C-alpha positions in Angstrom: 98.8 102.3 89.5 102.0 100.2 90.0 102.2 99.5 86.3 101.9 103.2 85.4 104.6 104.1 87.9 106.9 101.5 86.3 106.2 103.0 82.9 106.9 106.5 84.2 110.1 105.3 85.9 111.3 103.6 82.7 110.5 106.7 80.6 112.5 108.9 83.0 115.4 106.5 82.8 115.4 106.5 79.0 115.3 110.3 78.9 118.3 110.5 81.2 120.2 107.9 79.2 119.5 109.7 76.0 120.8 113.0 77.5 123.9 111.3 78.8 124.7 109.6 75.5 123.8 112.0 72.7 125.5 115.4 72.2 122.8 117.2 70.2 119.6 116.0 71.8 116.3 117.7 71.0 112.7 116.9 71.3 109.8 117.6 68.9 106.9 119.3 70.6 103.7 119.6 68.6 101.7 120.6 71.7 99.6 117.5 71.2 98.8 115.0 74.0 101.8 112.7 73.3 104.5 115.3 73.0 103.2 117.2 76.0 103.4 114.1 78.1 107.0 113.7 76.9 107.7 117.3 77.9 106.2 116.6 81.4 108.3 113.4 81.7 111.4 115.4 80.6 110.8 118.0 83.3 110.4 115.2 85.8 113.6 113.5 84.7 115.7 116.6 85.1 114.1 118.1 88.3 111.9 120.7 86.6 114.4 121.8 83.9 114.7 120.5 80.4 118.4 120.5 79.4 117.8 120.2 75.7 115.9 122.3 73.1 112.3 121.7 72.2 111.5 122.0 68.5 108.1 123.1 67.2 107.4 122.9 63.5 104.9 125.8 62.9 102.7 125.2 59.9 100.7 128.4 60.6 97.6 126.3 61.0 97.4 126.0 64.8 94.7 127.8 66.7 96.1 131.1 68.0 95.4 130.0 71.6 97.7 127.0 71.1 100.5 129.3 70.0 99.8 131.5 73.0 99.9 128.3 75.2 103.2 127.2 73.6 104.8 130.6 74.2 103.5 130.9 77.8 104.7 127.4 78.8 108.1 128.0 77.2 108.4 131.3 79.2 107.1 129.9 82.5 109.1 126.7 82.3 112.2 128.5 80.8 112.3 126.1 77.9 114.8 126.5 75.0 112.1 126.5 72.3 113.1 126.5 68.7 110.3 127.3 66.3 110.7 126.4 62.6 108.5 127.5 59.8 108.8 127.0 56.0 108.2 130.6 55.2 109.2 130.2 51.6 106.4 127.5 51.1 103.9 129.7 52.9 104.8 132.7 50.9 104.4 130.7 47.7 100.8 129.9 48.7 101.2 126.4 50.1 98.0 125.4 52.0 95.7 122.4 52.6 93.9 122.8 49.3 97.0 121.5 47.5 96.5 118.1 49.1 97.5 116.7 52.5 100.7 115.0 51.3 102.0 118.0 49.4 101.0 120.4 52.2 102.4 118.4 55.1 105.6 117.6 53.2 106.2 121.2 52.4 105.2 122.6 55.8 106.3 119.8 58.2 109.1 117.9 56.5 110.9 120.4 54.3 
């Protein structure tokens, strides 16, 4: 447990230093395990508040319950949540049948 506590303390320190040293800090939140742990650590680092925006890239392929979870957590924890979506690519018919690289590039990168 001591090792985990040290890792947690180091993570909190890094988040505070990043916030202190960068003007336009933001954090990606995919709602996966890793980014949700980072969100939890950010709340711990700043005493329950997250002083920078969370960014979620919405590909439109998440299970509806995950989007409900995202919105509920953002509301309850008063998060500054920015949701981005490549509506142009979706409207043009971009989907997984066009290949993983093409789809992910269009919906997650562009």
